[in-house]
All heavy atoms as a GROMACS GRO file, in nm:
protein
  527
    1MET      N    1  -8.003  -8.798   4.368
    1MET     CA    2  -8.042  -8.718   4.254
    1MET      C    3  -7.937  -8.720   4.145
    1MET      O    4  -7.970  -8.710   4.027
    1MET     CB    5  -8.067  -8.576   4.303
    1MET     CG    6  -8.132  -8.488   4.202
    1MET     SD    7  -8.301  -8.542   4.180
    1MET     CE    8  -8.360  -8.423   4.068
    2GLU      N    9  -7.810  -8.738   4.185
    2GLU     CA   10  -7.705  -8.740   4.084
    2GLU      C   11  -7.710  -8.865   3.998
    2GLU      O   12  -7.655  -8.867   3.888
    2GLU     CB   13  -7.567  -8.728   4.150
    2GLU     CG   14  -7.542  -8.592   4.208
    2GLU     CD   15  -7.548  -8.597   4.360
    2GLU    OE1   16  -7.534  -8.707   4.416
    2GLU    OE2   17  -7.568  -8.491   4.420
    3ILE      N   18  -7.778  -8.969   4.048
    3ILE     CA   19  -7.787  -9.094   3.971
    3ILE      C   20  -7.867  -9.073   3.843
    3ILE      O   21  -7.847  -9.144   3.745
    3ILE     CB   22  -7.846  -9.206   4.058
    3ILE    CG1   23  -7.825  -9.343   3.993
    3ILE    CG2   24  -7.992  -9.183   4.085
    3ILE    CD1   25  -7.687  -9.388   3.989
    4LEU      N   26  -7.957  -8.974   3.843
    4LEU     CA   27  -8.035  -8.946   3.722
    4LEU      C   28  -7.945  -8.899   3.608
    4LEU      O   29  -7.974  -8.926   3.491
    4LEU     CB   30  -8.141  -8.841   3.750
    4LEU     CG   31  -8.257  -8.889   3.837
    4LEU    CD1   32  -8.353  -8.775   3.863
    4LEU    CD2   33  -8.328  -9.004   3.772
    5TYR      N   34  -7.835  -8.832   3.639
    5TYR     CA   35  -7.741  -8.788   3.536
    5TYR      C   36  -7.674  -8.908   3.468
    5TYR      O   37  -7.627  -8.898   3.355
    5TYR     CB   38  -7.636  -8.695   3.594
    5TYR     CG   39  -7.694  -8.565   3.646
    5TYR    CD1   40  -7.677  -8.528   3.779
    5TYR    CD2   41  -7.767  -8.481   3.562
    5TYR    CE1   42  -7.731  -8.410   3.827
    5TYR    CE2   43  -7.821  -8.364   3.610
    5TYR     CZ   44  -7.803  -8.328   3.743
    5TYR     OH   45  -7.857  -8.212   3.790
    6LEU      N   46  -7.669  -9.019   3.536
    6LEU     CA   47  -7.613  -9.140   3.477
    6LEU      C   48  -7.722  -9.224   3.411
    6LEU      O   49  -7.703  -9.277   3.301
    6LEU     CB   50  -7.542  -9.223   3.585
    6LEU     CG   51  -7.490  -9.359   3.538
    6LEU    CD1   52  -7.376  -9.340   3.440
    6LEU    CD2   53  -7.450  -9.443   3.656
    7LEU      N   54  -7.838  -9.237   3.476
    7LEU     CA   55  -7.941  -9.328   3.427
    7LEU      C   56  -8.013  -9.276   3.302
    7LEU      O   57  -8.050  -9.355   3.216
    7LEU     CB   58  -8.042  -9.356   3.536
    7LEU     CG   59  -7.991  -9.442   3.652
    7LEU    CD1   60  -8.100  -9.462   3.755
    7LEU    CD2   61  -7.940  -9.575   3.602
    8ILE      N   62  -8.034  -9.148   3.292
    8ILE     CA   63  -8.105  -9.095   3.174
    8ILE      C   64  -8.023  -9.114   3.046
    8ILE      O   65  -8.075  -9.169   2.948
    8ILE     CB   66  -8.147  -8.948   3.196
    8ILE    CG1   67  -8.259  -8.944   3.301
    8ILE    CG2   68  -8.192  -8.884   3.066
    8ILE    CD1   69  -8.301  -8.806   3.344
    9PRO      N   70  -7.895  -9.076   3.042
    9PRO     CA   71  -7.818  -9.106   2.919
    9PRO      C   72  -7.802  -9.255   2.895
    9PRO      O   73  -7.806  -9.300   2.780
    9PRO     CB   74  -7.682  -9.041   2.944
    9PRO     CG   75  -7.706  -8.942   3.050
    9PRO     CD   76  -7.818  -8.992   3.132
   10LEU      N   77  -7.788  -9.334   3.000
   10LEU     CA   78  -7.778  -9.478   2.983
   10LEU      C   79  -7.907  -9.535   2.926
   10LEU      O   80  -7.905  -9.622   2.837
   10LEU     CB   81  -7.746  -9.545   3.117
   10LEU     CG   82  -7.715  -9.693   3.112
   10LEU    CD1   83  -7.590  -9.719   3.030
   10LEU    CD2   84  -7.701  -9.748   3.252
   11GLY      N   85  -8.022  -9.485   2.971
   11GLY     CA   86  -8.151  -9.528   2.916
   11GLY      C   87  -8.166  -9.489   2.770
   11GLY      O   88  -8.217  -9.567   2.689
   12VAL      N   89  -8.121  -9.370   2.735
   12VAL     CA   90  -8.128  -9.324   2.595
   12VAL      C   91  -8.039  -9.413   2.507
   12VAL      O   92  -8.080  -9.453   2.396
   12VAL     CB   93  -8.088  -9.175   2.585
   12VAL    CG1   94  -8.071  -9.135   2.439
   12VAL    CG2   95  -8.191  -9.088   2.654
   13VAL      N   96  -7.923  -9.450   2.555
   13VAL     CA   97  -7.833  -9.537   2.478
   13VAL      C   98  -7.896  -9.674   2.459
   13VAL      O   99  -7.892  -9.731   2.349
   13VAL     CB  100  -7.695  -9.548   2.548
   13VAL    CG1  101  -7.611  -9.658   2.486
   13VAL    CG2  102  -7.622  -9.415   2.542
   14VAL      N  103  -7.958  -9.728   2.561
   14VAL     CA  104  -8.022  -9.860   2.550
   14VAL      C  105  -8.137  -9.854   2.450
   14VAL      O  106  -8.154  -9.945   2.368
   14VAL     CB  107  -8.071  -9.908   2.688
   14VAL    CG1  108  -8.162 -10.030   2.674
   14VAL    CG2  109  -7.953  -9.940   2.777
   15ILE      N  110  -8.215  -9.749   2.451
   15ILE     CA  111  -8.327  -9.735   2.357
   15ILE      C  112  -8.274  -9.723   2.214
   15ILE      O  113  -8.328  -9.784   2.121
   15ILE     CB  114  -8.416  -9.616   2.395
   15ILE    CG1  115  -8.494  -9.650   2.522
   15ILE    CG2  116  -8.510  -9.578   2.283
   15ILE    CD1  117  -8.572  -9.536   2.580
   16VAL      N  118  -8.167  -9.646   2.194
   16VAL     CA  119  -8.110  -9.631   2.060
   16VAL      C  120  -8.058  -9.766   2.010
   16VAL      O  121  -8.081  -9.803   1.894
   16VAL     CB  122  -8.000  -9.523   2.060
   16VAL    CG1  123  -7.919  -9.528   1.932
   16VAL    CG2  124  -8.060  -9.386   2.081
   17VAL      N  125  -7.992  -9.842   2.095
   17VAL     CA  126  -7.943  -9.975   2.055
   17VAL      C  127  -8.060 -10.066   2.019
   17VAL      O  128  -8.054 -10.139   1.920
   17VAL     CB  129  -7.855 -10.036   2.166
   17VAL    CG1  130  -7.826 -10.182   2.139
   17VAL    CG2  131  -7.726  -9.958   2.180
   18ALA      N  132  -8.168 -10.062   2.096
   18ALA     CA  133  -8.284 -10.146   2.068
   18ALA      C  134  -8.349 -10.107   1.936
   18ALA      O  135  -8.388 -10.194   1.858
   18ALA     CB  136  -8.384 -10.136   2.183
   19VAL      N  137  -8.361  -9.978   1.909
   19VAL     CA  138  -8.421  -9.933   1.782
   19VAL      C  139  -8.334  -9.972   1.664
   19VAL      O  140  -8.384 -10.018   1.562
   19VAL     CB  141  -8.448  -9.781   1.787
   19VAL    CG1  142  -8.482  -9.727   1.650
   19VAL    CG2  143  -8.558  -9.750   1.887
   20VAL      N  144  -8.203  -9.959   1.677
   20VAL     CA  145  -8.112  -9.998   1.569
   20VAL      C  146  -8.119 -10.149   1.545
   20VAL      O  147  -8.123 -10.195   1.430
   20VAL     CB  148  -7.967  -9.953   1.600
   20VAL    CG1  149  -7.867 -10.016   1.505
   20VAL    CG2  150  -7.957  -9.802   1.595
   21ALA      N  151  -8.125 -10.228   1.652
   21ALA     CA  152  -8.136 -10.374   1.636
   21ALA      C  153  -8.268 -10.412   1.571
   21ALA      O  154  -8.273 -10.500   1.485
   21ALA     CB  155  -8.122 -10.443   1.771
   22PHE      N  156  -8.376 -10.346   1.608
   22PHE     CA  157  -8.507 -10.373   1.546
   22PHE      C  158  -8.506 -10.334   1.398
   22PHE      O  159  -8.554 -10.410   1.313
   22PHE     CB  160  -8.617 -10.299   1.620
   22PHE     CG  161  -8.753 -10.321   1.562
   22PHE    CD1  162  -8.818 -10.442   1.576
   22PHE    CD2  163  -8.815 -10.220   1.490
   22PHE    CE1  164  -8.943 -10.463   1.521
   22PHE    CE2  165  -8.940 -10.239   1.434
   22PHE     CZ  166  -9.004 -10.361   1.450
   23ALA      N  167  -8.450 -10.218   1.367
   23ALA     CA  168  -8.444 -10.176   1.226
   23ALA      C  169  -8.359 -10.271   1.144
   23ALA      O  170  -8.394 -10.305   1.031
   23ALA     CB  171  -8.389 -10.034   1.217
   24TRP      N  172  -8.248 -10.319   1.200
   24TRP     CA  173  -8.164 -10.414   1.128
   24TRP      C  174  -8.238 -10.546   1.104
   24TRP      O  175  -8.230 -10.603   0.995
   24TRP     CB  176  -8.036 -10.441   1.208
   24TRP     CG  177  -7.955 -10.550   1.148
   24TRP    CD1  178  -7.872 -10.540   1.041
   24TRP    CD2  179  -7.953 -10.686   1.188
   24TRP    NE1  180  -7.817 -10.663   1.014
   24TRP    CE2  181  -7.865 -10.754   1.103
   24TRP    CE3  182  -8.015 -10.757   1.291
   24TRP    CZ2  183  -7.839 -10.890   1.117
   24TRP    CZ3  184  -7.990 -10.892   1.303
   24TRP    CH2  185  -7.903 -10.956   1.217
   25SER      N  186  -8.313 -10.593   1.204
   25SER     CA  187  -8.384 -10.719   1.186
   25SER      C  188  -8.497 -10.706   1.084
   25SER      O  189  -8.521 -10.800   1.008
   25SER     CB  190  -8.438 -10.769   1.320
   25SER     OG  191  -8.535 -10.681   1.371
   26VAL      N  192  -8.564 -10.593   1.081
   26VAL     CA  193  -8.669 -10.573   0.980
   26VAL      C  194  -8.608 -10.563   0.841
   26VAL      O  195  -8.658 -10.623   0.746
   26VAL     CB  196  -8.752 -10.446   1.013
   26VAL    CG1  197  -8.840 -10.407   0.896
   26VAL    CG2  198  -8.835 -10.469   1.138
   27LYS      N  199  -8.496 -10.494   0.829
   27LYS     CA  200  -8.432 -10.477   0.700
   27LYS      C  201  -8.373 -10.608   0.647
   27LYS      O  202  -8.371 -10.631   0.526
   27LYS     CB  203  -8.321 -10.372   0.711
   27LYS     CG  204  -8.267 -10.328   0.580
   27LYS     CD  205  -8.170 -10.213   0.598
   27LYS     CE  206  -8.122 -10.165   0.463
   27LYS     NZ  207  -8.032 -10.052   0.476
   28SER      N  208  -8.330 -10.697   0.736
   28SER     CA  209  -8.272 -10.823   0.692
   28SER      C  210  -8.376 -10.931   0.667
   28SER      O  211  -8.340 -11.043   0.630
   28SER     CB  212  -8.169 -10.873   0.794
   28SER     OG  213  -8.233 -10.907   0.915
   29GLY      N  214  -8.505 -10.902   0.690
   29GLY     CA  215  -8.610 -10.997   0.655
   29GLY      C  216  -8.649 -11.094   0.764
   29GLY      O  217  -8.705 -11.199   0.736
   30GLN      N  218  -8.621 -11.062   0.887
   30GLN     CA  219  -8.655 -11.152   0.998
   30GLN      C  220  -8.805 -11.166   1.018
   30GLN      O  221  -8.852 -11.266   1.070
   30GLN     CB  222  -8.591 -11.102   1.128
   30GLN     CG  223  -8.442 -11.103   1.126
   30GLN     CD  224  -8.388 -11.243   1.131
   30GLN    OE1  225  -8.440 -11.327   1.202
   30GLN    NE2  226  -8.285 -11.268   1.054
   31PHE      N  227  -8.885 -11.068   0.976
   31PHE     CA  228  -9.028 -11.071   1.002
   31PHE      C  229  -9.110 -11.093   0.875
   31PHE      O  230  -9.230 -11.072   0.876
   31PHE     CB  231  -9.072 -10.938   1.067
   31PHE     CG  232  -9.006 -10.914   1.199
   31PHE    CD1  233  -8.905 -10.821   1.210
   31PHE    CD2  234  -9.043 -10.985   1.310
   31PHE    CE1  235  -8.843 -10.798   1.331
   31PHE    CE2  236  -8.982 -10.964   1.432
   31PHE     CZ  237  -8.882 -10.870   1.442
   32GLU      N  238  -9.048 -11.138   0.767
   32GLU     CA  239  -9.123 -11.157   0.643
   32GLU      C  240  -9.215 -11.278   0.647
   32GLU      O  241  -9.327 -11.273   0.602
   32GLU     CB  242  -9.026 -11.168   0.526
   32GLU     CG  243  -8.962 -11.037   0.491
   32GLU     CD  244  -8.874 -11.049   0.369
   32GLU    OE1  245  -8.868 -11.156   0.309
   32GLU    OE2  246  -8.811 -10.948   0.336
   33ASP      N  247  -9.170 -11.390   0.700
   33ASP     CA  248  -9.251 -11.511   0.704
   33ASP      C  249  -9.264 -11.556   0.849
   33ASP      O  250  -9.180 -11.629   0.900
   33ASP     CB  251  -9.187 -11.620   0.619
   33ASP     CG  252  -9.274 -11.743   0.610
   33ASP    OD1  253  -9.394 -11.733   0.639
   33ASP    OD2  254  -9.222 -11.849   0.573
   34LEU      N  255  -9.370 -11.514   0.914
   34LEU     CA  256  -9.388 -11.548   1.055
   34LEU      C  257  -9.457 -11.681   1.074
   34LEU      O  258  -9.442 -11.745   1.177
   34LEU     CB  259  -9.467 -11.437   1.125
   34LEU     CG  260  -9.399 -11.302   1.130
   34LEU    CD1  261  -9.490 -11.200   1.197
   34LEU    CD2  262  -9.268 -11.311   1.204
   35GLU      N  263  -9.535 -11.727   0.976
   35GLU     CA  264  -9.611 -11.850   0.993
   35GLU      C  265  -9.542 -11.971   0.929
   35GLU      O  266  -9.572 -12.084   0.966
   35GLU     CB  267  -9.750 -11.834   0.931
   35GLU     CG  268  -9.833 -11.733   1.005
   35GLU     CD  269  -9.971 -11.718   0.944
   35GLU    OE1  270 -10.004 -11.795   0.852
   35GLU    OE2  271 -10.045 -11.630   0.988
   36GLY      N  272  -9.454 -11.952   0.835
   36GLY     CA  273  -9.390 -12.061   0.765
   36GLY      C  274  -9.313 -12.157   0.856
   36GLY      O  275  -9.336 -12.278   0.852
   37PRO      N  276  -9.223 -12.108   0.941
   37PRO     CA  277  -9.151 -12.199   1.029
   37PRO      C  278  -9.243 -12.271   1.127
   37PRO      O  279  -9.217 -12.387   1.162
   37PRO     CB  280  -9.054 -12.107   1.103
   37PRO     CG  281  -9.036 -11.992   1.014
   37PRO     CD  282  -9.167 -11.973   0.945
   38ALA      N  283  -9.351 -12.207   1.170
   38ALA     CA  284  -9.445 -12.272   1.262
   38ALA      C  285  -9.519 -12.386   1.193
   38ALA      O  286  -9.544 -12.490   1.254
   38ALA     CB  287  -9.544 -12.170   1.317
   39HIS      N  288  -9.553 -12.369   1.067
   39HIS     CA  289  -9.622 -12.475   0.993
   39HIS      C  290  -9.524 -12.584   0.949
   39HIS      O  291  -9.561 -12.700   0.941
   39HIS     CB  292  -9.693 -12.417   0.870
   39HIS     CG  293  -9.810 -12.332   0.906
   39HIS    ND1  294  -9.938 -12.376   0.894
   39HIS    CD2  295  -9.819 -12.208   0.958
   39HIS    CE1  296 -10.021 -12.281   0.935
   39HIS    NE2  297  -9.949 -12.177   0.973
   40ARG      N  298  -9.402 -12.545   0.919
   40ARG     CA  299  -9.302 -12.641   0.870
   40ARG      C  300  -9.268 -12.746   0.976
   40ARG      O  301  -9.241 -12.860   0.945
   40ARG     CB  302  -9.176 -12.565   0.830
   40ARG     CG  303  -9.097 -12.637   0.724
   40ARG     CD  304  -8.982 -12.553   0.671
   40ARG     NE  305  -9.024 -12.419   0.634
   40ARG     CZ  306  -8.960 -12.308   0.667
   40ARG    NH1  307  -8.849 -12.314   0.738
   40ARG    NH2  308  -9.003 -12.190   0.629
   41ILE      N  309  -9.274 -12.708   1.103
   41ILE     CA  310  -9.241 -12.803   1.209
   41ILE      C  311  -9.350 -12.908   1.223
   41ILE      O  312  -9.325 -13.019   1.268
   41ILE     CB  313  -9.215 -12.729   1.341
   41ILE    CG1  314  -9.139 -12.819   1.436
   41ILE    CG2  315  -9.344 -12.683   1.403
   41ILE    CD1  316  -9.086 -12.748   1.557
   42LEU      N  317  -9.473 -12.877   1.180
   42LEU     CA  318  -9.583 -12.972   1.191
   42LEU      C  319  -9.586 -13.070   1.074
   42LEU      O  320  -9.644 -13.178   1.086
   42LEU     CB  321  -9.716 -12.897   1.197
   42LEU     CG  322  -9.734 -12.808   1.318
   42LEU    CD1  323  -9.863 -12.731   1.307
   42LEU    CD2  324  -9.730 -12.889   1.446
   43MET      N  325  -9.524 -13.034   0.962
   43MET     CA  326  -9.525 -13.121   0.846
   43MET      C  327  -9.410 -13.220   0.854
   43MET      O  328  -9.297 -13.181   0.879
   43MET     CB  329  -9.512 -13.039   0.718
   43MET     CG  330  -9.629 -12.948   0.698
   43MET     SD  331  -9.602 -12.851   0.551
   43MET     CE  332  -9.735 -12.736   0.566
   44ASP      N  333  -9.441 -13.344   0.833
   44ASP     CA  334  -9.340 -13.449   0.839
   44ASP      C  335  -9.295 -13.480   0.698
   44ASP      O  336  -9.353 -13.561   0.628
   44ASP     CB  337  -9.397 -13.572   0.906
   44ASP     CG  338  -9.292 -13.674   0.933
   44ASP    OD1  339  -9.173 -13.638   0.938
   44ASP    OD2  340  -9.328 -13.792   0.951
   45ASP      N  341  -9.188 -13.414   0.654
   45ASP     CA  342  -9.139 -13.433   0.519
   45ASP      C  343  -9.017 -13.524   0.516
   45ASP      O  344  -8.940 -13.522   0.420
   45ASP     CB  345  -9.103 -13.299   0.456
   45ASP     CG  346  -9.226 -13.217   0.425
   45ASP    OD1  347  -9.334 -13.276   0.420
   45ASP    OD2  348  -9.212 -13.095   0.408
   46ASP      N  349  -8.998 -13.603   0.620
   46ASP     CA  350  -8.883 -13.692   0.621
   46ASP      C  351  -8.895 -13.801   0.516
   46ASP      O  352  -8.798 -13.837   0.452
   46ASP     CB  353  -8.866 -13.756   0.758
   46ASP     CG  354  -8.830 -13.654   0.863
   46ASP    OD1  355  -8.779 -13.548   0.824
   46ASP    OD2  356  -8.852 -13.681   0.981
   47ASP      N  357  -9.015 -13.857   0.499
   47ASP     CA  358  -9.037 -13.961   0.399
   47ASP      C  359  -9.074 -13.895   0.267
   47ASP      O  360  -9.161 -13.810   0.262
   47ASP     CB  361  -9.150 -14.054   0.442
   47ASP     CG  362  -9.115 -14.129   0.568
   47ASP    OD1  363  -8.995 -14.154   0.588
   47ASP    OD2  364  -9.206 -14.161   0.646
   48PRO      N  365  -9.010 -13.934   0.160
   48PRO     CA  366  -9.046 -13.874   0.030
   48PRO      C  367  -9.185 -13.919  -0.012
   48PRO      O  368  -9.225 -14.032   0.013
   48PRO     CB  369  -8.939 -13.927  -0.064
   48PRO     CG  370  -8.884 -14.046   0.003
   48PRO     CD  371  -8.902 -14.028   0.150
   49MET      N  372  -9.260 -13.830  -0.076
   49MET     CA  373  -9.396 -13.860  -0.120
   49MET      C  374  -9.395 -13.946  -0.246
   49MET      O  375  -9.484 -14.025  -0.268
   49MET     CB  376  -9.472 -13.731  -0.147
   49MET     CG  377  -9.484 -13.641  -0.025
   49MET     SD  378  -9.583 -13.714   0.104
   49MET     CE  379  -9.744 -13.685   0.037
   50ILE      N  380  -9.295 -13.931  -0.331
   50ILE     CA  381  -9.286 -14.007  -0.454
   50ILE      C  382  -9.189 -14.123  -0.430
   50ILE      O  383  -9.078 -14.102  -0.382
   50ILE     CB  384  -9.234 -13.918  -0.570
   50ILE    CG1  385  -9.329 -13.800  -0.587
   50ILE    CG2  386  -9.221 -13.998  -0.697
   50ILE    CD1  387  -9.277 -13.697  -0.684
   51PRO      N  388  -9.231 -14.244  -0.462
   51PRO     CA  389  -9.138 -14.356  -0.445
   51PRO      C  390  -9.015 -14.337  -0.531
   51PRO      O  391  -9.017 -14.273  -0.635
   51PRO     CB  392  -9.219 -14.477  -0.492
   51PRO     CG  393  -9.360 -14.434  -0.488
   51PRO     CD  394  -9.362 -14.287  -0.505
   52ARG      N  395  -8.904 -14.396  -0.488
   52ARG     CA  396  -8.776 -14.375  -0.552
   52ARG      C  397  -8.776 -14.421  -0.698
   52ARG      O  398  -8.712 -14.361  -0.782
   52ARG     CB  399  -8.668 -14.450  -0.476
   52ARG     CG  400  -8.528 -14.428  -0.529
   52ARG     CD  401  -8.427 -14.494  -0.440
   52ARG     NE  402  -8.421 -14.429  -0.310
   52ARG     CZ  403  -8.334 -14.335  -0.280
   52ARG    NH1  404  -8.246 -14.297  -0.368
   52ARG    NH2  405  -8.333 -14.279  -0.161
   53ARG      N  406  -8.853 -14.528  -0.730
   53ARG     CA  407  -8.855 -14.580  -0.867
   53ARG      C  408  -8.920 -14.483  -0.964
   53ARG      O  409  -8.889 -14.481  -1.081
   53ARG     CB  410  -8.930 -14.712  -0.871
   53ARG     CG  411  -8.851 -14.825  -0.812
   53ARG     CD  412  -8.926 -14.953  -0.825
   53ARG     NE  413  -9.023 -14.957  -0.713
   53ARG     CZ  414  -9.136 -15.023  -0.716
   53ARG    NH1  415  -9.171 -15.089  -0.822
   53ARG    NH2  416  -9.215 -15.022  -0.612
   54GLN      N  417  -9.012 -14.399  -0.919
   54GLN     CA  418  -9.089 -14.312  -1.008
   54GLN      C  419  -9.031 -14.172  -1.019
   54GLN      O  420  -9.085 -14.090  -1.090
   54GLN     CB  421  -9.233 -14.304  -0.960
   54GLN     CG  422  -9.302 -14.437  -0.964
   54GLN     CD  423  -9.442 -14.429  -0.909
   54GLN    OE1  424  -9.486 -14.323  -0.866
   54GLN    NE2  425  -9.513 -14.539  -0.909
   55ARG      N  426  -8.925 -14.141  -0.949
   55ARG     CA  427  -8.866 -14.006  -0.959
   55ARG      C  428  -8.797 -13.990  -1.093
   55ARG      O  429  -8.722 -14.076  -1.135
   55ARG     CB  430  -8.764 -13.984  -0.848
   55ARG     CG  431  -8.826 -13.971  -0.713
   55ARG     CD  432  -8.720 -13.936  -0.614
   55ARG     NE  433  -8.768 -13.967  -0.480
   55ARG     CZ  434  -8.691 -13.966  -0.374
   55ARG    NH1  435  -8.564 -13.938  -0.385
   55ARG    NH2  436  -8.742 -13.994  -0.257
   56PRO      N  437  -8.821 -13.880  -1.159
   56PRO     CA  438  -8.754 -13.858  -1.288
   56PRO      C  439  -8.607 -13.825  -1.266
   56PRO      O  440  -8.569 -13.758  -1.171
   56PRO     CB  441  -8.828 -13.738  -1.347
   56PRO     CG  442  -8.888 -13.669  -1.231
   56PRO     CD  443  -8.915 -13.773  -1.127
   57GLY      N  444  -8.525 -13.874  -1.357
   57GLY     CA  445  -8.384 -13.840  -1.353
   57GLY      C  446  -8.300 -13.931  -1.266
   57GLY      O  447  -8.181 -13.913  -1.256
   58GLU      N  448  -8.361 -14.028  -1.199
   58GLU     CA  449  -8.284 -14.119  -1.116
   58GLU      C  450  -8.276 -14.256  -1.184
   58GLU      O  451  -8.368 -14.296  -1.254
   58GLU     CB  452  -8.348 -14.134  -0.978
   58GLU     CG  453  -8.334 -14.011  -0.894
   58GLU     CD  454  -8.369 -14.039  -0.748
   58GLU    OE1  455  -8.388 -14.156  -0.713
   58GLU    OE2  456  -8.377 -13.943  -0.672
   59PRO      N  457  -8.170 -14.325  -1.162
   59PRO     CA  458  -8.159 -14.459  -1.222
   59PRO      C  459  -8.267 -14.551  -1.165
   59PRO      O  460  -8.307 -14.538  -1.049
   59PRO     CB  461  -8.020 -14.506  -1.181
   59PRO     CG  462  -7.966 -14.407  -1.087
   59PRO     CD  463  -8.052 -14.287  -1.088
   60ARG      N  464  -8.312 -14.643  -1.248
   60ARG     CA  465  -8.422 -14.731  -1.210
   60ARG      C  466  -8.386 -14.817  -1.089
   60ARG      O  467  -8.453 -14.819  -0.990
   60ARG     CB  468  -8.459 -14.821  -1.328
   60ARG     CG  469  -8.516 -14.747  -1.443
   60ARG     CD  470  -8.657 -14.713  -1.415
   60ARG     NE  471  -8.710 -14.634  -1.526
   60ARG     CZ  472  -8.831 -14.593  -1.532
   60ARG    NH1  473  -8.914 -14.623  -1.438
   60ARG    NH2  474  -8.871 -14.521  -1.632
   61ASP      N  475  -8.282 -14.893  -1.098
   61ASP     CA  476  -8.246 -14.982  -0.989
   61ASP      C  477  -8.094 -14.998  -0.989
   61ASP      O  478  -8.035 -15.050  -1.081
   61ASP     CB  479  -8.315 -15.117  -1.008
   61ASP     CG  480  -8.306 -15.201  -0.882
   61ASP    OD1  481  -8.253 -15.152  -0.782
   61ASP    OD2  482  -8.353 -15.314  -0.887
   62LEU      N  483  -8.031 -14.949  -0.885
   62LEU     CA  484  -7.886 -14.952  -0.881
   62LEU      C  485  -7.833 -15.087  -0.836
   62LEU      O  486  -7.719 -15.121  -0.862
   62LEU     CB  487  -7.835 -14.843  -0.786
   62LEU     CG  488  -7.864 -14.700  -0.830
   62LEU    CD1  489  -7.817 -14.603  -0.723
   62LEU    CD2  490  -7.793 -14.671  -0.961
   63LYS      N  491  -7.915 -15.165  -0.764
   63LYS     CA  492  -7.866 -15.292  -0.711
   63LYS      C  493  -7.858 -15.399  -0.818
   63LYS      O  494  -7.772 -15.484  -0.813
   63LYS     CB  495  -7.957 -15.339  -0.597
   63LYS     CG  496  -7.951 -15.249  -0.476
   63LYS     CD  497  -8.041 -15.299  -0.366
   63LYS     CE  498  -8.036 -15.205  -0.246
   63LYS     NZ  499  -8.126 -15.250  -0.141
   64ARG      N  500  -7.946 -15.399  -0.915
   64ARG     CA  501  -7.948 -15.504  -1.018
   64ARG      C  502  -7.856 -15.465  -1.134
   64ARG      O  503  -7.885 -15.374  -1.210
   64ARG     CB  504  -8.088 -15.525  -1.072
   64ARG     CG  505  -8.179 -15.587  -0.975
   64ARG     CD  506  -8.310 -15.615  -1.041
   64ARG     NE  507  -8.400 -15.678  -0.948
   64ARG     CZ  508  -8.525 -15.708  -0.977
   64ARG    NH1  509  -8.573 -15.679  -1.096
   64ARG    NH2  510  -8.600 -15.766  -0.889
   65LYS      N  511  -7.744 -15.530  -1.142
   65LYS     CA  512  -7.652 -15.510  -1.255
   65LYS      C  513  -7.617 -15.644  -1.314
   65LYS      O  514  -7.502 -15.680  -1.330
   65LYS     CB  515  -7.528 -15.436  -1.211
   65LYS     CG  516  -7.554 -15.292  -1.176
   65LYS     CD  517  -7.427 -15.216  -1.153
   65LYS     CE  518  -7.459 -15.070  -1.131
   65LYS     NZ  519  -7.339 -14.991  -1.114
   66ASP      N  520  -7.719 -15.724  -1.344
   66ASP     CA  521  -7.697 -15.859  -1.399
   66ASP      C  522  -7.671 -15.855  -1.546
   66ASP      O  523  -7.716 -15.791  -1.625
   66ASP     CB  524  -7.817 -15.949  -1.370
   66ASP     CG  525  -7.841 -15.968  -1.222
   66ASP    OD1  526  -7.767 -15.913  -1.139
   66ASP    OD2  527  -7.937 -16.037  -1.190
   0.00000   0.00000   0.00000
């Protein structure tokens, strides 16, 4: 029965820590975009969609300096 004197305050401390951690994560924006990272992993953006020659602001051809 004496173990309850230890477990009840310990349980209250664990709950308070969990609530503070949850409040901190909500305040820092952890739950703002739940679907974006899931969709981003499916999109293969490794290859650029615009060929290098047609990108604005880039030199036309760096290899040809004749």
